[in-house]
N, C-alpha and C positions, 0 to 999 in steps of 0.2 A: 600608410599601413595602419597607423594608430586610429585614423578615422574609420577605416573599414572594420577593425576590431571593435570599436565603440559602437558602431551600427549593428554589428552581429550580436554583441552582448545585449543591446537594447531590444532587438527583435526576440532573442531567446527569452529574456525576462518577461516581455509582454506576453509571449505564448504561454508561459507558466501562470501568470497573473490572470490571463484571460479565462482560465479554467475555474478560477474562484468565482463563486456565485452561481455557477451552473448546478442544475439538479443532476445528480448522479443517475445514469441510466439503469434500468433493472437488468440484473444478471442473475440467472438461475443455474445452480449446480449442486454439487455435494462436496462435503469435506472428505479428506482422505480416509477418515474413519467411517464413511458411509452415511453420514447424516445430510439430509436435504437442507439447502440454504439458498436464500434469495437476498440479493443486495439491491437497494440499501436495506439494512436490517431495521425492522420496525419494533423496537423494544424500548424506546424513550432514552436511548444512550447515543453518544457520539460513536462514530466508527472510523477506525484507521484502516485504510486499504493500502497495502504495499504490493506492487505488481511489476511484472516485466512482460515485455512483448516479444523478446527474443532470447535465445540461449546466451548470446554475447553479453547480455545484461545481468544474467544470473549471479555471476561471481560478485559483482558490485552489490547487488541486492543482499547477498549473504552477509556483507559487512554491516548492513543496516539491521538485519533481523535480530541478532543478539541484543544489541542495545535497546531496540524497540520493545522486544519481548520482555527484557528485564525491567524497563521503565513502565510498561503499560499492562503486562499480563502477570508477571511473577509477583503475586501478592505476598506480603510479609506474613510470617506465621505470628499470631498474636498481635500486639499493639505495634503500630508503625513507629519507627525511630524518630526522634525529634527532628522536625523540619522535613521529614520524608512525605512526599505527596503520593497519595494512593488514588489512581485513576480508575474510574468505573466506565470503561469503554469496551466496545467490540473491537477485535483485531482480526483481520483477514489477509492472508497472503495469496495472491492469484498469479500463478505462473502461466500467463496467456501465451504459451509457446506451442507451436505445431508439434504434434506427436506425443503430447503428455500422456495420452491414453496408452501409447505403446511403451513408455518408460515408467508408467505408474508404479509398478512393483519395485523397480530399481530405485525410484524416488522415495518410496516408503522405506525401503531397506537402508537408505542413507540418511533418513530423517528420524529424529527422536520421536517415539510414538506419542509422547505427551503433546507434541506440536501438531499432530495430524488434524485435530479439530479446528485448527486455524488455517489450514491450507485448503483452498477451494479448487476443485477440478471443474472446468467448464467445457466438457465434451460438447461438440456441436455448437460452439459459440463462435460468432464472427469477430475475430480479433481486429480486422481492419475497420469494420463498422464501429467498434467500441473506441478505437483510437480516434477515428474521425469525429464521432459524437463528442469527444472530449477535447478535440483540438490538439491532439498529441502528434507531433511531427517526427520527433527523434525516438525511434523504437529501440535504439541500442543502449538506452540508459533505464535505470529503475525509476519508478514514480511512487511517492507516498502522498496519499490524500487524506485529509481529515474531513469527515462528513458531519454535519450537524445532525440533531435528532430527527430532522425532516428529510435527510438525504441530500442536502445542499452542500457543495464543496466549499469549505471555509479556509482551507490551506492546502497548498501543493508544494512539495519539495521533490527534487529530482537530481539525478546524477550521483556523484561521489558522496559518501557518507561524511558528515562533519558534525561536531558537537553543536555548532551554531544552528544547523538545520534541524537537528533533533530538538533544540530548545524552542524553535518556532513551532514544531509539531506539538510539543508540550504545552506551549501557551494556547494554541488553538484547541487542544483537547481538554484543557482545564477551564476555559472561559465559561 
């Protein structure tokens, strides 16, 4: 049993690492506040993409969003506190779930309006193709990827939120 668990853990880890180094495929859509957007974003900044492929992964991703937003997007007013890192990155949340168009208004009603510009709607997007292009096998968990300035994946974290995983994202975003 221990051997089987070790093999499964190794395969899972390799599938996450295998995404690193790949160029992120182009995705076109619009933010919830109606602005056109295309990934990877070409503005000479790194990009953090947080996404889910199924409704079952949404609750877990929500546990990621507040810490990620606080760390990467919520800029301090005035001068940063001693030791505080201020990141200059793009941040996008993509709920690649079937039927988002149908629940868009409900989604907007339950999401703070200040966050709408960070949520990408990808109507008419092939979710299965996207997952296949990135080698994503488990669609029941959230994925957070850090893209370099050229759109290459430099870090991938997935599954349950943890401070250790967030620190790895911070390291990749700050390099």
